[in-house]
C-alpha positions in Angstrom: -0.8 8.4 -8.5 -0.6 4.6 -8.5 -3.0 2.2 -10.2 -4.0 -1.0 -8.7 -5.9 -4.2 -10.1 -9.1 -4.8 -8.0 -11.3 -7.4 -9.7 -9.9 -6.9 -13.1 -10.6 -3.3 -13.0 -8.1 -0.4 -12.6 -8.3 1.5 -9.3 -6.9 4.2 -7.5 -6.6 5.1 -3.9 -9.1 7.5 -2.5 -9.0 8.9 0.9 -11.8 10.5 2.7 -10.5 12.9 5.9 -12.9 13.5 8.7 -11.3 16.5 10.6 -12.5 16.5 14.3 -11.4 19.0 16.9 -9.0 16.4 18.6 -7.9 14.2 15.7 -8.3 13.3 12.0 -9.9 10.1 10.8 -9.6 8.8 7.4 -11.7 6.3 5.4 -9.9 4.5 2.4 -11.4 3.4 -0.9 -10.4 2.1 -4.3 -12.2 4.0 -6.8 -12.4 3.7 -10.6 -10.2 6.7 -11.9 -12.4 7.7 -14.9 -15.8 7.6 -13.0 -14.8 8.1 -9.4 -17.1 5.0 -8.7 -16.2 3.5 -5.5 -15.2 -0.3 -5.9 -14.1 -1.2 -2.5 -13.7 0.0 0.9 -10.3 -0.7 2.4 -10.8 -1.8 6.1 -7.5 0.4 7.1 -7.1 2.1 10.4 -8.6 5.5 10.5 -5.5 7.0 12.0 -3.0 6.1 9.2 -2.9 5.8 5.6 -1.5 2.7 3.7 1.3 2.8 1.4 1.1 1.7 -2.1 2.9 -1.5 -1.2 0.5 -2.2 1.6 -2.5 -1.8 -0.6 -0.6 -4.3 -3.0 -0.1 -6.9 -0.1 -3.8 -6.4 1.1 -4.9 -7.0 -2.6 -2.6 -10.1 -2.6 -4.4 -11.5 0.4 -7.6 -11.3 -1.6 -8.7 -7.9 -0.3 -10.1 -9.2 2.9 -12.7 -6.9 4.7 -11.0 -7.2 8.0 -9.3 -9.3 10.6 -11.1 -11.1 13.2 -9.1 -12.0 16.4 -10.0 -14.7 18.5 -9.7 -13.5 22.1 -10.4 -15.5 25.2 -13.6 -13.4 25.7 -14.6 -13.6 22.2 -14.0 -12.3 18.8 -12.7 -8.8 18.1 -12.9 -7.2 14.7 -9.9 -5.2 13.8 -8.9 -3.1 10.8 -5.8 -3.6 9.0 -2.7 -1.2 9.8 1.0 -1.4 9.1 1.6 -3.9 12.2 -1.3 -6.2 11.5 -0.4 -6.5 7.7 3.3 -7.1 8.6 2.6 -9.9 10.9 0.2 -11.6 8.4 2.3 -11.3 5.4 5.5 -12.5 7.4 3.5 -15.8 7.9 2.8 -15.4 11.6 -0.1 -17.9 13.0 -1.2 -14.9 15.4 -1.8 -11.1 14.9 -1.3 -8.9 18.1 -0.8 -12.3 20.1 -4.1 -13.9 19.0 -5.1 -16.4 16.5 -6.9 -14.7 13.5 -9.2 -15.3 10.6 -10.3 -12.8 7.8 -13.6 -11.4 7.8 -15.2 -11.6 4.7 -18.7 -10.2 5.5 -17.7 -6.8 7.1 -17.2 -3.5 5.0 -18.6 -2.2 2.0 -17.6 -3.6 -1.4 -19.8 -2.3 -4.2 
């Protein structure tokens, strides 16, 4: 299991799966290995799990708590996923065809 650095604390990925009749959803967290204390919620799609390199890339972005797309009809909050992260880290000025900003106020950062 890979160890990550989050705010000068060692952390590991923890995934909480919610098994439903028609699908499985996952919540992703960084937790302190020794205590199991949740350090941060990772705003990742509940339908996929991030790779270690994707978590590293998210942390390198400053561990933003989501992405806000600027749609013609208003702003839309989206979670990170492989495609969104790839577009951002490749230097694209748009994500999913829209201008974007990072959401610094959404999610659970304890």
